[in-house]
N, C-alpha and C positions, 0 to 999 in steps of 0.2 A: 220373478215373475210372476206366480199364478197368487200369490201371498196380496205385492201392492192392488194386483185385480180386484180380487177379492174384497179389499177396502174400497171399494168404487173408483180407483185411479183411474185414466185413460190409459188404453196399450201407448202412446208416448208419453205421458208422464211418467208410466209408473216402470218404462225404460229408463226416462229418465235418472228414476230412482235406484232402481239397483244400478244401472254402470257408478253411482258415486259411490254406494255402498262395495260396489266389488271390487274395483279399483282401493277402496282404503286395506280392507282385505288382502287383495296382493298384493301392498306396500306393509302389511304390519301391522295398519292400522285398527284392530279387529272392535275398538272403544265407535269408530263411527262405519264400521260396516256393517254385514248383515244383522245383528243384535240390537240396533236399531228400528227394522221390521217390526219385531216383540214391542217396543217402545211406542212406535206410529198405533200401535191396536189399540193402546191405553188412553193415547192424548185426545181431552176431551176436547171437541169441538170442531173433529177434525172436520175438514169440508175437500171432499178433492175435485170438485167440479170447479173449485174457489179457480181465477185467473189471473196471476199481479198483472197493474197496467201500466204503463208510462207516462206521467201528469203532466211532465213538465220536461219539453227537449230543445236545449238551447243548444248552439255550439260547440262552449265549454263547458256545459251543467244540462245534467239529467235529474228530475226529480223519479221516483218509483214508490209505486203503493202495493203491498201484496194481496191487500185487498180479500184475506183471510185465507188466502196461497200457500202453503209450506215454504219458508225462507230457501230450501234445493230448488225451487219449480221458480221462487223469483231470484235469483242467482241465476239460473238457468237461462232464465229470459234474460236480463243482464247480457250476460255472456253473446246473447246472440245479438241481442243489440250494437254493440261496441264492435264483433268482427262483421255483422255486417254494414258499418258505416264507424271503420276505426275515423279517433280525434287524428286534425291536424297536427297536433301541436302533443297536447294533454285535457282531462274532461273528468272532473270530482262528478260524479253517481252517489244519487245520496236514494237508499230503500227504505218507508218506511214497515209497519208492521210485516217485519222479515226477521221470521222464524220462526222452524230453526234452520240452522243456514249450513249446518255440514262440518267438515274439513275443509275451513278456507283454501288449505295447501290446491286443492282440488281444481278450484275456480281458479287462482294466478294461470297454473301449470296451461289449462287449456287456453288462457290468452295468449301467453308465452309462447307455447307453441307453437303458435299463429304470429309470435313476430311483435306483439304490445309488453314490454314493461307494468306491475300493475303493484299496487298497495292496497290489500282488503281487510281490515276490522269489520268486529258484528259483536254487537252486545247481547246478552242473557239473563235468565233470572238472575240474581245478586244468591251466587252462592261464596264468596270469599270478604272476609270480615278481614280489619288491621290484624297484622302480628302482636299488637298488644291490646287485643279480643275487643269486644264489641258487637255490633251486627255485623250483617254479610249487606256490602256496602257495592260492591260492584259482580258481574257476571265474571265469568273467566276468560272472558274477551279476549281470546287468541289476534293476533296481523297476522300476516300471510303478506309475502314477497315473489316475485314472481321475476327472474328477468331471462330472456330471449337468449338465445346465445345462437352461431354461425353455424354450431354443429349438429344444431337440432336438437342440443341437450338444453334446455333451463337451467339454472339456477331455480328452484324452490324453495324458501324457508316459514317454517309454520311455527306459530311459538303459541303454545295458553300459558295465561297467567297462573295459569293453577300448575301445585306440583302433580293435580294428577288430573286428570279431564272429569264430566259429568258420565261422558264416553264410557270412558275406565268402570267408574263407579256401576253402571246398570248392566254392563255386559261383565261384572262382578270381579273382575280384576283387582278392585281399591276399595276401602273403604269411602265410606259420608269424611268420615273420622280425616282421611288425610288431602281434601280437598282446601288445600289452603294455600297462600299466595306462594310459591319454589321461592328458592336463594337460602333454610336454613337459617343460617344467622342473620344473612341480607336480603332476608322475601321483604319487607320494607321497599326495596326497591321495582321488585313485580304487582305488590302494592300499588306503589303509586301510579305502574305503567296502566293499568285496570283501573284506578280509580278516575285517571286522564280519559283514558280512551269512550271509561260512562257516559261524561261528560260532555266530552266530542261530540261523540255520533247523538245524544240524546240531544243537544243544540241543534244536530239536525234533524232529526228523524224524529224528533218528539218523545211522549210519553213508554211507547211501548219499545220493545229490543230494535233494533235498524244496524242494520250494516251501511259501510261507508267505504267508497274504491275507490282508485284515484288511478285512471287509465294513461299511459305516454305512452309515446311512439317515441321508442331511445334512437338516441345520436350516436352512441357507441356500441362495439361491442365489447363487454368490459368482462363477457364470463371465460374463453377462453385461455387470459393470461391468466387470470382466478386459482384456473387447473391446471395449469404446470406447475405454479407457481404451491401449488399444495399436493404435489406428484401422489403418490399414494392414499394420503388422507383424504375422504372423507367426505363430500359437501353436503350441502344439507340438499335434503328432497332426493338424494340417488338409491337407489336402489340397491 
């Protein structure tokens, strides 16, 4: 936390960031862990005093503006707001100027642990080119799904459209040449998803990087039966 405080973050914001990074480390996602502090120290235009703002709040829709704050802190504020006032059935939340957002599974897990199902995606700098060549057209654009369970162990799936993430490159566990759509000879499928998410989030959040969250109150408890069927097979998001 001291390094984050040295960057100018308040005690609360430093704790929020540290919580995310440490959780990633504990889950073996070092690409989104403490190595990100090194990256933040080199991030141009970093404004530790910036605060995200909810600019529109309707029963089924919210719009947020990061206002220069890190995407981590914007999504933390968004999650706080959903937990404080959960939707009656469902709510769509758009966050513009929201980057970097970190491991999206962290945010949907937080919602799912409090009983809300969630789907979250976010855009990032364009790093994925078509498997057929050409310029990068989309970010790695992960998508995360969190589903609560009556036993307190939510199911969390978090998938990037890249074979590796930019965080892997930052952490030194992968090279820039490996940052391509996943899937080998079927990589066009991941590329299609990345481009689709790029266009969808852009249509709602604008030209800058953004995030799209759908929060829902579950009506059924689907996870226990899935776990029973899986037996010893590890399901997504389990340690």
